[in-house]
N, C-alpha and C positions, 0 to 999 in steps of 0.2 A: 699627127703621128706619121703617116705616110704622105709624101708629097705626090702630086699628079705625075703619072708616067714613071714613078719609081717603082722598082721590084719589091714585092711584098716579101716579108720574111718573119719567121717566128720572133717573139719578143725575148723569150729566155732561152737557155740552152738545155732546158730539161727535156729528156725524152720521154715518150708516151708509152704507158703500159698497154698491152694489147688485150685488154679487158677494161671495163668500167671500174676504176680503183676507188673513185670519190663521186659524191653527189651533193647537192645543195639540200638541206633540211629547212623547210620553212615552217617554223614553229613559234607561236606567239610574236614576240617583239625582237626575235633574234633568227637571223639566216646563217646556219652554220655550214662549212665544208666538212662533211663527215666521210669517213671510210665505209665502203660497201661490203657486203659479205663476201664478195669475189676476192677483196684485198684481203680479208682474213683468212680464206681458204688458201690463198697464195702464201701466206706466212705459215699456215698449218702444214702445207706441204713440205716445208724445211724440217719442221719438227718430226713428221712422219718419217722422212728420209733417214732422219737422225735415230729414230726409234728401230727402224729396220736394219740399220747399220749396227746398232748395239746388239740386237738378237742375233744377228748373222755372226758376227766376231765372237759373242759369248758362247753360241752354240759350237764353233770351232775350238775354243778353248776348253770347253767341257768334254769334247770328244777326244782331245789329246791325253792319252793315258800316261804319257810321261811326265805330265805336269802334276808337282805335288800339292801345289796349293792354288788351283784355278780360281777360287773365289777372290782371291786378293787381286789378281789381274782383271777380273770381271769388274771388281769395284773400281780400279782405276779407269777402266774403259767407260764405265758409267760417269764417273767424274768429268772425263773428257767430252762426252756426249752432253751431259749437262751444262757445261761450260760453253759449248758450241751453241746450244739452243739459247742460252742467256744471252750470247753476243748478237745473235739474229735478233731476238727481242729487243734488245738495248738499241741495236743499230737502227732498226726500223722505227722505234719508238722515238729516239732522240732526234732523229732525222725530220720525222714529221712536224709540221707546223699546225698550230691551232689557228683557224681563220674564221672569222665571224663578222656579221653586220648587227650592230646593235641599233635598232630603229628607233628606240626611247632615247638614247644619247646622240643619235645620228652619227655614228662614227663606225669605221672599218677597224678591226684590230687584227694583229698578227703577233704571234709568239710562238717559240718553241722552247725545249729544255734549257737552252743556253742563254737567251735573251728575249725581251720583249721589245718589239718595235714601236716607234711612235704611232700613236693611233691617227687614223685620216679622217677627216670629217667627210660624211657623204657627199656635202655640198662641194667638195674639192674634186670629187671623181669626175673626170672628163668624159671618159668613154669606156666602153666594155667591147673587148675584141675576141672572136672566135677564129682562129687561123687554122686551116687544114694544111697539113704537111705530109710528105711521105716519109716514112720511118723504116729504114733497112737495117738489119742486123745479118749475121752470118747465117742464122737459122731461120729467120722469118722477115717477111717485108709485109707492111700494111699502113693504112692512113691513120695518122694520128691528129688529135685536136687539141689545140692548146687554148685555154680560156683565161684571159688576163684582164686586168683593169690598169687604166692609165689616168694618173691624176693631173691636175692642171698644171702643177710644177714639174711634170715629166716624169715622175716616178712609176714604175711598173711593177705589179704585184702578180703573181701567178696564183690563180684560183684552183685550177686542176688542168692535168694533162693525161688524156687517155685516147681510146679509139672508138668510144660509143658516140659517133657524131649526131645521131638522132636525139639521144638523150641530152647532149650537151646544148643542141640547138634549142630545144624546149627550155632548158634552164636558163639560158642567157636571155631568151625572150621574157620570160618570168621575172627574172631578177631585174632586168631593165625597166619593166613596167613598174614593179614595186619602188625601186629607187628613183624612177623617173629620169633615167640616164640613158643617153644614146647607145646604139651598139652597131658593131659591124662585124659581117660574117665574110671572111676573105680566104683566098687560097694562096699559100705561099709559092713563089717563083713565078706568079703572074704579075702583069703590070697594074699598078693601082690606078683605077679609074674613080669609081665610087662605091659605096657600100652595097653589097648584095645582101638584101633583106630576106630573101627567100631561098 
């Protein structure tokens, strides 16, 4: 993947969340990438703000004595808030991909609401990568971690990207052990020499 003395970089353009948004679920013969409760709380925050907005606007409308039919306006505010919540749910739901390793069939599968990608035989997985990078926004700066896999044909699949490096390091080691695939833990913007295993 990286040549000797080449600068390490992230393999995808995805930004990291500043919380642990996903994790690996090792159950039976399938290893799934699933959402954490923090991700569901993040989405619930949007819905809570939407409800607060609805209550606030409704209270203003009800206090307005010149309004002859406040309930009709409240109804349309409710429709707007419901529409916004639906957009948030659909946006996050349609964007997220289902990713899992089927150990019985020996395949890695990726799909979302729009299409199903070709399955990848586990034997074709060349290496797992965890790359630490610095993520900066106008409000916050933190270290992000990208967990990807690379196939022997050169295809790259993002498994997860968040800021919990300790959890991700444990998961990449466990997954590499189960799949019998080598892994590398690297830092972005450093010169590639060899894998850092600890």
